[in-house]
C-alpha positions in Angstrom: 5.1 -28.2 34.3 5.6 -24.1 34.0 8.7 -23.0 32.7 10.8 -21.3 34.4 11.5 -18.0 33.8 14.0 -15.1 33.1 14.9 -11.4 33.5 17.9 -10.4 30.9 21.0 -12.4 30.5 24.9 -11.0 31.4 26.3 -9.8 28.0 29.1 -11.9 27.4 32.3 -9.0 27.5 34.7 -9.5 25.8 33.7 -9.5 22.6 31.1 -6.9 23.5 31.0 -4.0 25.0 27.7 -2.9 26.7 27.0 0.7 25.7 26.2 2.1 28.9 29.1 1.2 30.5 32.1 3.5 31.4 33.7 1.8 28.1 30.9 1.9 25.9 30.1 5.6 26.3 33.5 6.1 25.7 33.3 4.6 22.0 30.3 6.6 21.3 31.6 9.7 22.1 34.7 8.7 19.7 32.2 7.8 17.3 30.1 10.9 17.9 33.1 13.3 17.2 34.3 12.1 14.2 30.7 12.5 12.5 29.7 8.4 13.1 26.9 8.0 14.8 24.7 10.2 12.7 22.0 7.5 11.9 21.7 6.1 15.9 19.5 9.5 17.2 16.7 8.9 14.5 16.5 5.3 15.6 17.0 5.6 18.6 14.2 8.4 18.8 11.5 5.0 17.3 13.0 2.6 18.8 10.9 -0.7 20.2 11.9 -3.9 21.4 10.2 -7.4 19.7 6.9 -8.0 21.0 7.5 -12.0 20.3 10.7 -14.2 20.7 10.8 -14.6 17.4 9.8 -11.6 15.7 13.1 -9.7 15.5 13.3 -9.5 12.1 9.9 -7.6 12.4 10.8 -5.4 15.2 14.1 -4.2 13.5 12.1 -3.1 10.4 9.7 -1.3 12.1 12.3 0.7 14.3 13.6 1.4 10.6 10.5 2.8 8.4 9.5 4.6 11.4 12.2 6.1 11.7 12.8 7.4 7.9 9.6 8.7 8.1 7.8 6.7 5.9 4.2 6.6 5.8 2.5 3.2 5.9 -0.8 4.6 4.8 -3.2 3.2 6.9 -3.8 3.6 10.9 -2.1 1.8 13.2 -4.6 2.2 16.1 -7.2 5.3 17.4 -5.9 7.8 14.6 -2.6 7.1 14.5 -0.5 5.6 10.7 2.6 3.8 12.5 4.5 1.1 11.7 4.6 -1.9 14.1 5.0 -5.6 13.5 1.7 -6.3 13.6 1.3 -4.2 10.5 4.0 -6.0 8.6 2.2 -9.7 7.3 2.8 -9.0 3.7 5.5 -11.6 2.3 4.9 -13.9 5.3 1.6 -14.5 8.0 2.8 -13.9 10.9 1.4 -16.8 12.6 4.2 -18.4 10.5 7.0 -16.0 12.0 5.5 -16.3 15.9 6.3 -19.8 15.4 9.4 -19.7 13.2 10.5 -17.2 12.8 11.3 -15.3 9.3 14.4 -15.8 6.9 16.4 -12.3 5.6 15.0 -12.6 2.1 11.5 -12.2 3.4 12.6 -9.3 5.2 13.9 -7.8 2.6 10.8 -8.7 0.9 8.6 -6.8 3.8 11.1 -3.6 3.3 10.2 -4.0 -0.6 6.4 -4.2 0.3 6.0 -1.6 2.9 7.7 1.1 0.1 11.5 1.4 1.3 14.1 1.5 -1.1 16.5 -1.9 -0.1 20.0 -2.7 -0.9 20.5 -6.6 0.3 24.0 -8.7 0.2 24.8 -12.2 1.4 28.0 -12.2 2.6 28.9 -14.4 -0.1 27.9 -12.0 -2.1 30.0 -8.7 -1.2 33.6 -8.3 1.0 34.1 -7.5 4.3 35.7 -4.0 3.3 32.4 -3.4 1.5 30.6 -3.8 4.0 32.4 -1.5 6.3 32.1 1.4 3.8 28.3 0.9 4.0 28.5 0.9 7.3 30.5 4.4 7.5 27.9 5.8 5.1 24.7 4.7 7.4 26.6 6.0 10.0 27.4 9.2 8.8 23.5 9.4 7.4 19.6 9.8 8.7 18.3 8.7 5.7 19.9 5.6 5.3 19.9 3.1 8.0 21.4 -0.8 8.2 19.5 -4.1 9.2 22.5 -7.1 10.1 20.8 -10.6 10.3 23.7 -13.0 12.7 24.5 -15.4 14.5 24.5 -14.9 18.1 27.1 -17.9 18.8 29.6 -15.7 18.0 29.8 -12.9 20.6 29.0 -15.8 23.1 25.7 -15.0 23.4 23.1 -17.3 23.8 20.5 -18.7 20.6 20.8 -18.4 16.8 19.9 -16.3 14.2 18.9 -12.8 15.2 18.1 -9.5 13.7 18.9 -5.9 14.7 19.6 -2.3 13.6 23.1 -1.0 13.2 23.1 2.3 14.9 26.9 3.2 14.9 30.9 3.3 14.1 33.7 3.9 15.7 36.1 3.9 12.5 39.8 4.0 15.1 38.4 0.9 16.7 36.5 -1.1 13.7 33.7 -1.4 16.2 29.9 -1.2 15.0 26.8 -0.9 17.7 23.9 -3.6 17.1 21.0 -1.8 19.2 19.6 -5.0 19.9 15.8 -5.4 19.7 16.0 -8.2 22.3 16.1 -5.1 24.9 14.5 -8.1 27.6 17.8 -10.1 26.5 20.9 -8.1 26.0 21.2 -3.9 26.2 22.9 -2.5 23.0 26.8 -3.2 22.7 29.8 -2.3 21.0 31.4 -5.5 18.8 34.6 -5.6 16.7 33.3 -4.9 13.0 35.6 -8.1 12.6 33.3 -10.2 14.6 30.1 -8.8 13.0 30.7 -10.1 9.3 32.0 -13.1 10.6 28.8 -13.7 12.8 26.8 -12.6 9.5 29.1 -15.4 7.5 26.9 -18.1 9.0 24.6 -20.6 7.5 20.9 -20.2 8.3 19.3 -23.6 8.6 16.1 -22.7 7.9 17.1 -21.7 4.5 20.8 -23.3 3.5 22.0 -20.1 2.7 24.2 -17.1 4.2 23.3 -14.5 6.4 23.6 -10.3 5.3 22.6 -7.3 5.6 20.5 -5.1 4.3 20.0 -0.9 3.1 17.1 0.7 3.8 16.4 4.2 2.5 13.3 6.3 2.0 11.9 5.8 -1.7 11.0 8.5 -4.3 7.8 7.6 -4.3 5.0 6.6 -1.5 3.3 2.8 -1.7 -0.1 2.2 -2.8 -2.6 4.9 -1.2 -6.1 2.6 -1.6 -5.3 -0.8 -2.4 -2.9 -3.2 -1.6 -1.7 -7.1 -1.2 -2.3 -9.3 1.6 -0.9 -12.7 2.6 -3.3 -13.2 6.2 -3.6 -16.7 5.0 -2.0 -19.9 2.6 -5.0 -18.8 0.2 -3.0 -16.0 -1.4 -0.2 -18.9 -2.8 -2.8 -20.5 -4.5 -4.3 -16.8 -5.7 -0.9 -15.7 -6.8 -0.5 -18.5 -8.4 -3.6 -18.1 -10.6 -2.8 -14.7 -11.5 0.5 -15.2 -12.5 0.6 -19.0 -14.2 -3.0 -19.8 -14.6 -4.3 -16.4 -16.6 -1.7 -16.6 -19.5 -2.4 -20.0 -20.1 -6.0 -20.1 -19.9 -6.2 -17.0 -22.1 -3.9 -18.9 -24.7 -5.0 -22.4 -24.4 -9.2 -21.5 -25.1 -10.9 -19.7 -28.0 -11.3 -16.3 -27.4 -12.9 -13.4 -29.7 -13.5 -10.2 -27.3 -13.0 -8.8 -23.7 -15.5 -10.0 -22.5 -14.6 -13.6 -23.6 -11.3 -13.3 -22.2 -13.2 -11.5 -18.5 -15.3 -14.6 -18.5 -12.6 -17.2 -18.8 -10.3 -15.2 -16.1 -13.3 -14.8 -13.6 -14.9 -18.3 -13.8 -11.3 -19.7 -12.3 -10.4 -16.9 -10.1 -10.1 -18.6 -7.0 -13.3 -17.7 -4.8 -11.4 -16.1 -2.1 -9.7 -13.5 -4.3 -11.2 -10.7 -2.4 -9.4 -11.6 0.6 -6.1 -10.8 -1.4 -6.4 -7.9 -2.4 -8.4 -5.3 0.2 -8.8 -1.6 0.1 -7.1 0.1 3.2 -9.7 1.7 5.0 -8.6 4.5 7.9 -9.7 3.1 11.3 -11.1 6.5 13.3 -12.1 6.7 17.2 -15.6 5.8 17.3 -16.4 9.0 19.0 -15.0 11.0 16.4 -16.8 9.4 13.6 -19.9 12.6 14.4 -17.6 15.1 13.9 -15.6 16.9 10.6 -12.8 15.1 9.1 -9.7 16.7 10.1 -7.7 18.6 7.4 -5.3 15.7 7.3 -8.2 12.7 7.0 -10.0 14.8 4.5 -6.8 15.3 2.1 -5.4 11.4 2.5 -9.3 11.1 1.8 -9.3 12.8 -1.1 -5.9 11.0 -2.6 -8.4 8.0 -1.8 -10.8 9.0 -3.7 -9.3 10.2 -6.4 -7.6 7.0 -7.2 -11.0 5.5 -6.8 -12.7 7.7 -9.1 -9.3 7.0 -12.1 -10.2 3.1 -11.2 -13.1 3.9 -12.3 -13.0 5.9 -15.7 -11.1 3.2 -17.1 -12.3 1.2 -20.2 -10.9 -1.9 -18.5 -13.5 -1.2 -15.1 -16.1 -0.7 -18.2 -15.5 -3.9 -20.0 -15.4 -5.4 -16.2 -18.6 -3.6 -14.8 -20.6 -4.6 -18.0 -19.6 -8.2 -17.7 -20.2 -8.9 -14.2 -23.4 -7.9 -14.4 -24.4 -10.0 -17.0 -23.5 -13.0 -15.0 -25.4 -11.3 -11.9 -22.4 -10.8 -9.3 -23.6 -8.7 -7.0 -21.3 -6.8 -4.6 -23.0 -7.3 -1.5 -22.4 -3.7 0.2 -23.5 -5.4 3.8 -21.5 -8.1 3.1 -18.6 -5.9 2.8 -19.0 -3.5 5.3 -19.0 -6.6 7.3 -15.8 -8.0 6.4 -13.7 -4.2 6.6 -15.3 -3.8 10.1 -13.8 -7.2 10.8 -10.4 -6.4 9.5 -10.2 -2.5 11.7 -11.0 -4.9 14.8 -8.4 -7.1 14.2 -6.0 -4.2 13.6 -7.6 -2.6 16.6 -7.0 -5.9 18.9 -3.9 -7.6 17.1 -6.1 -10.7 17.0 -6.9 -12.6 13.7 -10.3 -11.2 12.0 -11.1 -15.4 12.0 -12.3 -15.2 15.4 -14.8 -12.2 14.9 -18.0 -11.9 13.7 -20.2 -9.1 12.9 -23.7 -8.7 14.2 -24.5 -5.4 12.3 -22.8 -2.5 10.3 -23.9 1.1 8.6 -22.6 3.0 6.4 -23.2 6.5 7.2 -21.8 9.9 6.2 -19.8 12.6 8.0 -20.3 15.8 6.4 -19.0 19.4 6.5 -21.2 22.3 5.1 -22.9 21.9 2.5 -21.5 18.2 1.1 -20.4 15.1 2.2 -17.2 14.8 3.1 -16.8 10.8 3.5 -18.1 7.3 3.9 -18.5 6.0 7.5 -18.4 2.0 7.8 -19.8 1.5 11.4 -20.1 -2.3 12.6 -20.1 -4.3 15.2 -18.2 -7.3 15.6 -18.1 -10.0 18.4 -15.5 -12.1 19.6 -16.2 -14.8 22.6 -19.5 -13.1 23.2 -18.0 -9.4 23.2 -19.0 -6.4 21.4 -16.6 -4.2 20.2 -17.7 -0.9 17.7 -15.4 -0.3 14.7 -15.7 2.8 12.6 -13.9 2.8 9.0 -14.1 5.9 6.9 -13.5 4.9 3.6 -13.4 6.7 -0.2 -16.5 7.5 -1.8 -17.0 8.8 -5.3 -21.1 10.2 -5.6 -21.2 13.8 -4.0 -25.0 12.2 -2.5 -24.2 9.8 0.1 -27.0 7.1 0.7 -26.6 4.8 3.5 -27.7 1.7 1.0 -27.0 -0.8 -1.7 -26.3 2.9 -3.8 -23.2 4.1 -1.6 -20.1 3.5 -3.3 -17.0 2.9 -2.2 -13.9 0.2 -3.4 -15.4 -3.5 -4.3 -15.1 -6.2 -6.2 -15.4 -5.1 -9.4 -12.8 -1.9 -8.7 -10.6 -4.8 -7.0 -10.7 -7.2 -10.1 -10.4 -4.3 -12.4 -6.7 -3.3 -10.6 -5.7 -6.9 -10.2 -5.7 -7.5 -14.0 -4.0 -4.1 -14.5 -1.3 -5.1 -12.1 -0.9 -8.4 -14.3 2.7 -7.7 -16.7 1.9 -7.0 -20.1 2.8 -10.4 -21.5 -0.1 -11.9 -19.4 -1.5 -11.5 -22.7 0.8 -12.4 -25.0 -0.7 -15.7 -25.9 -4.0 -14.3 -27.3 -3.8 -15.7 -30.0 -6.3 -13.1 -32.0 -4.2 -10.8 -32.8 -6.3 -7.0 -33.1 -7.7 -8.8 -30.0 -4.3 -9.3 -28.1 -3.8 -5.6 -29.0 -7.1 -3.9 -28.2 -6.5 -6.3 -24.4 -2.7 -4.7 -24.2 -4.5 -1.0 -24.9 -6.8 -1.3 -21.9 -4.1 -2.2 -19.6 -2.0 0.0 -20.9 0.6 2.2 -18.1 0.4 5.2 -20.7 -3.5 5.5 -20.5 -3.3 5.5 -16.5 -3.1 8.8 -15.0 0.1 9.5 -13.0 -2.1 8.4 -9.3 -3.4 5.4 -10.7 0.0 4.9 -12.2 1.8 4.3 -8.7 -0.8 2.3 -7.4 -0.6 -0.5 -10.2 3.0 -0.6 -10.4 3.2 -1.0 -6.4 0.7 -3.5 -6.5 2.9 -5.1 -9.4 6.0 -5.1 -7.5 4.1 -6.6 -4.2 2.8 -9.3 -6.9 6.3 -10.1 -8.1 7.6 -9.9 -4.4 5.2 -12.4 -3.4 5.8 -15.0 -6.0 9.5 -15.1 -5.3 8.2 -15.6 -1.6 6.0 -18.7 -2.8 8.6 -20.2 -4.8 10.9 -19.6 -1.8 13.2 -17.6 -4.5 13.4 -14.3 -2.8 16.7 -14.4 -2.0 18.2 -15.1 -5.5 17.7 -11.6 -6.4 17.1 -8.8 -4.2 16.2 -5.5 -5.9 12.9 -4.6 -6.3 11.0 -6.1 -9.6 11.1 -2.7 -12.4 8.7 -2.8 -15.2 
């Protein structure tokens, strides 16, 4: 039976006032004169409609991250780096969000993982007077934006839980502007702040907790350049558990007398799909541009990634890991890594799951400038349901001589294993019984011994890992603050 289609809803007024109505314009003009619409212009410049009925949280966060000019560090489509709902897959797989929506706590987790600074409150953790002050704070600034999660029923609207950014505030009338990301349903509208508080002060049946609001601003530090954690499928749950719980237990319960023995214990129990949990961030390029020299911006970003990769390779831990992996016959297949990277690229470009693609062929080539190699391009032909798609990815390399073969050097299994171990909290190794060995291991993973860029990369991964563990345990709502190390 075909489902009946709908084109928008009539906005129940009162209590809401349509932003574009005569009264709505008057309220806007009053607020503008008082300086409480400063955040509106950036939000409206980057506003978007949610692309799925359950994507209100992802759409709201995309709008705010773009309005704050936070660089996602990876390309969206073509040459453009841009936050889009499809890129917000850390903390909750998109398939789950599409079917069930997303909780308040996981949106907070997503904001942290995307590199933003976040302050979040449930209504039972603050007061309406404090909420009013926070609304005023964001409304008078371009550097802070608020996302509210509320129950539509309080406004006599159809539907239940919903996320949207708050676009402004009229202090004299005590009314807030909701920039509804479900623009196919309701237009932006003004609501009494007291009523918005009541709509937030409701229970989310999926978590049993009250709704609330979050303040999002730019961080002092950009997110990681080269590595990021991923939860594209449920495998991340077992891997996160292994890293945070099983590794400390293994190294404390078994007799280990050398760093290589520690690596053996950890590696041999490591879930086979660990390399899907942490991935290196490749830049997607337009196919016809791959034979051209790199742009100044591409070259700059690639150089930074090469610096991080080189710093990983220069750590003593990486040297131990490379030596250990060579003794156990572990081979990092360039062909396999390239094929996997190209499938990820096709996924980003098409919005389809990488599981739907298979890679027919790959080639590793160089983009050269006058007299020197500027970068490595992994070119692949991926197939989905019989149709082919060319995918080109720009990846960092630490070599000056680029070769199309197994000698080419770019992020792979041994450096992924290295940064995963560096990202584990120092107490992971506290159970090692041999005190001298425990001291040696802590020296190998010491943040103080790492260069600044690699320190920031590792801290970013460590925060992501801690946030994912909270999500796994459904404890992300207990403490909204980003982990500090």
